[in-house]
C-alpha positions in Angstrom: 0.0 0.0 0.0 1.3 3.5 -0.8 0.6 6.9 0.7 -1.5 7.7 -2.4 -3.9 4.8 -1.8 -7.4 5.5 -0.8 -7.9 5.4 3.0 -11.3 4.0 3.9 -13.4 6.1 6.4 -13.9 4.8 9.9 -16.3 6.1 12.6 -15.3 5.6 16.2 -17.9 5.5 19.0 -16.8 6.3 22.6 -18.2 7.0 26.0 -15.1 8.1 28.0 -11.5 9.2 27.5 -11.0 7.2 24.4 -7.5 5.6 24.8 -8.2 3.1 22.1 -9.6 5.9 19.9 -6.3 7.8 20.3 -4.3 4.7 19.4 -6.5 4.3 16.2 -6.1 7.9 15.3 -2.3 7.7 15.7 -2.0 4.7 13.5 -4.3 6.2 10.9 -1.8 8.9 10.3 1.0 6.5 9.2 2.0 7.0 5.6 0.8 3.5 4.7 -2.5 3.5 6.7 -5.5 1.8 5.1 -8.0 3.9 7.0 -8.8 7.4 8.2 -10.9 8.4 11.1 -13.8 10.3 9.6 -15.5 11.1 12.9 -15.7 10.4 16.6 -19.2 10.1 18.2 -20.0 9.9 21.9 -23.1 9.2 23.9 -21.9 11.5 26.6 -21.3 15.2 25.9 -18.6 15.5 28.6 -16.6 12.5 27.3 -13.0 13.5 27.5 -12.3 11.7 24.2 -14.3 14.3 22.3 -11.9 17.1 23.3 -8.9 14.9 22.5 -10.3 14.1 19.1 -11.1 17.8 18.3 -7.5 18.7 19.3 -6.4 16.3 16.6 -8.7 17.9 14.1 -11.2 15.0 13.9 -14.9 15.9 13.5 -16.9 15.0 16.6 -20.5 14.8 17.7 -22.2 14.1 21.0 -25.5 12.3 21.0 -26.8 12.3 24.5 -29.7 10.1 25.3 -32.9 12.1 25.7 -35.0 9.7 27.6 -36.1 7.7 24.6 -36.0 3.9 24.2 -32.9 2.1 23.0 -34.1 1.6 19.5 -35.1 5.2 19.1 -31.7 6.4 20.3 -30.0 3.9 18.0 -31.9 5.2 15.0 -30.5 8.7 15.8 -27.0 7.2 16.3 -27.2 5.3 13.0 -28.3 8.4 11.1 -25.3 10.3 12.6 -22.9 7.6 11.6 -24.4 7.3 8.1 -23.6 11.0 7.4 -19.9 10.0 7.3 -20.5 6.9 5.0 -18.0 4.7 6.9 -16.6 1.5 5.7 -16.3 0.4 9.4 -17.8 1.4 12.8 -15.5 0.9 15.7 -16.6 0.7 19.3 -13.9 2.0 21.6 -15.2 2.1 25.1 -18.8 2.7 24.0 -20.8 1.7 27.0 -24.3 1.4 25.6 -25.7 -2.0 24.7 -26.8 -1.7 21.0 -30.2 -2.8 19.8 -30.6 -5.7 17.4 -31.8 -3.4 14.5 -28.7 -1.3 14.9 -26.4 -4.3 14.9 -28.2 -5.7 11.8 -27.9 -2.4 10.0 -24.1 -2.4 10.4 -23.6 -6.2 10.4 -20.2 -7.3 9.2 -18.7 -3.8 9.6 -19.0 -3.3 13.4 -16.0 -4.1 15.6 -15.6 -4.1 19.4 -12.7 -4.7 21.8 -13.1 -6.5 25.1 -10.6 -6.7 27.9 -10.5 -10.5 28.3 -9.7 -13.6 26.4 -13.2 -14.2 25.1 -15.3 -16.3 25.6 -13.9 -16.0 29.1 -15.2 -13.1 31.2 -17.8 -11.2 29.1 -19.2 -8.2 30.9 -17.6 -5.8 33.3 -14.7 -5.9 35.9 -12.7 -8.5 33.9 -9.4 -7.7 35.5 -10.8 -8.1 39.0 -12.5 -11.4 38.0 -9.3 -12.8 36.5 -7.3 -12.0 39.7 -10.1 -13.4 41.9 -10.0 -16.7 39.9 -6.2 -16.9 40.2 -5.8 -17.1 36.4 -2.3 -17.3 35.0 -3.1 -15.6 31.7 -5.2 -12.6 30.7 -5.6 -10.4 27.6 -7.9 -8.7 25.2 -10.0 -9.7 22.2 -11.2 -7.8 19.1 -14.4 -9.3 17.8 -17.2 -8.5 15.3 -20.4 -7.3 17.0 -23.6 -9.4 17.0 -26.8 -9.0 19.0 -25.4 -11.3 21.7 -23.1 -9.5 24.2 -19.4 -10.1 23.5 -20.3 -13.2 21.5 -19.5 -12.2 17.9 -16.7 -13.9 15.9 -13.3 -13.2 17.5 -10.6 -11.7 15.2 -7.4 -11.2 17.2 -6.2 -11.6 20.8 -3.3 -10.3 22.8 -2.2 -12.4 25.7 0.0 -11.7 28.8 1.0 -13.6 31.9 -0.5 -12.5 35.1 2.3 -11.5 37.5 2.4 -12.8 41.1 0.6 -10.5 43.5 -0.4 -8.2 40.7 -3.0 -5.6 41.5 -6.0 -4.7 39.4 -4.8 -1.3 38.2 -1.5 -2.6 37.1 -3.0 -5.5 35.2 -5.6 -3.2 33.6 -2.8 -0.9 32.3 -0.9 -3.8 30.8 -4.0 -5.2 29.1 -4.8 -1.7 27.7 -1.3 -1.6 26.1 -2.2 -4.8 24.3 -5.5 -3.3 23.2 -3.6 -0.4 21.6 -1.7 -3.0 19.5 -4.4 -5.4 18.4 -7.2 -2.9 17.6 -5.4 -0.9 14.9 -4.3 -4.2 13.4 -7.9 -5.4 13.1 -9.1 -2.1 11.7 -6.3 -2.0 9.2 -6.9 -5.6 8.0 -10.6 -4.9 7.5 -9.9 -1.7 5.5 -7.3 -3.6 3.4 -10.0 -6.1 2.5 -8.2 -9.0 4.4 -10.8 -9.3 7.2 -14.5 -10.0 6.7 -17.4 -11.4 8.6 -20.1 -13.6 7.0 -21.8 -16.9 7.7 -21.4 -16.3 11.4 -17.6 -16.4 11.2 -14.6 -14.1 10.9 -12.6 -14.6 7.7 -9.0 -13.6 7.2 -7.3 -13.7 3.8 -10.1 -15.8 2.5 -10.1 -18.5 5.2 -12.5 -18.9 8.1 -10.9 -18.4 11.5 -11.4 -21.4 13.7 -9.8 -19.4 16.5 -8.7 -15.8 16.8 -5.4 -14.7 15.4 -2.8 -14.3 18.2 -0.8 -11.1 18.4 2.4 -13.0 18.8 1.7 -14.7 15.4 0.2 -11.7 13.6 1.6 -10.3 10.4 2.1 -6.6 11.4 3.5 -5.4 8.1 
């Protein structure tokens, strides 16, 4: 890929400070990037990530919930996303559960990242739960989004060994560093046409993935 190649537009959804958003924006500015961040949308007007995105000259929009039902809100969100005609929608700490019609509208072009080695530990407080269970390994997973929470086809995982006597905040920071590596990879692969989702599976370079790609084995070129 050359710097003259077309960069496919990506919309990022956030609720907070947007650390993964910043990693995605940073990688999008590489000379050989396959994507550009067309906009950052948040469901909270005070999300710190909105200011960070604006400081980097990325268009932003806040869509606060106005007391309407989930599907009504999601129709507003979908309309705001559609204005940017994205190739891919990326959830980066977006804390709303999306309705089935929204997921269907963006099926196959909606990615999320979860701080665990899915299917282990869907839901919240993953680092705390890993430590409480005495697990020796932890990590993060990028997956396509389906109507079932954190159950869509997994694409890539980053793994690390849990250190003896490790505390939750330290473990969370190390997992987040993995997230900042695997998420831009997955977005790049999608925008290069190497990654797809159909027939209920993730496909990479034309082959169905029986298990997620591991960061240690990933082609990062």
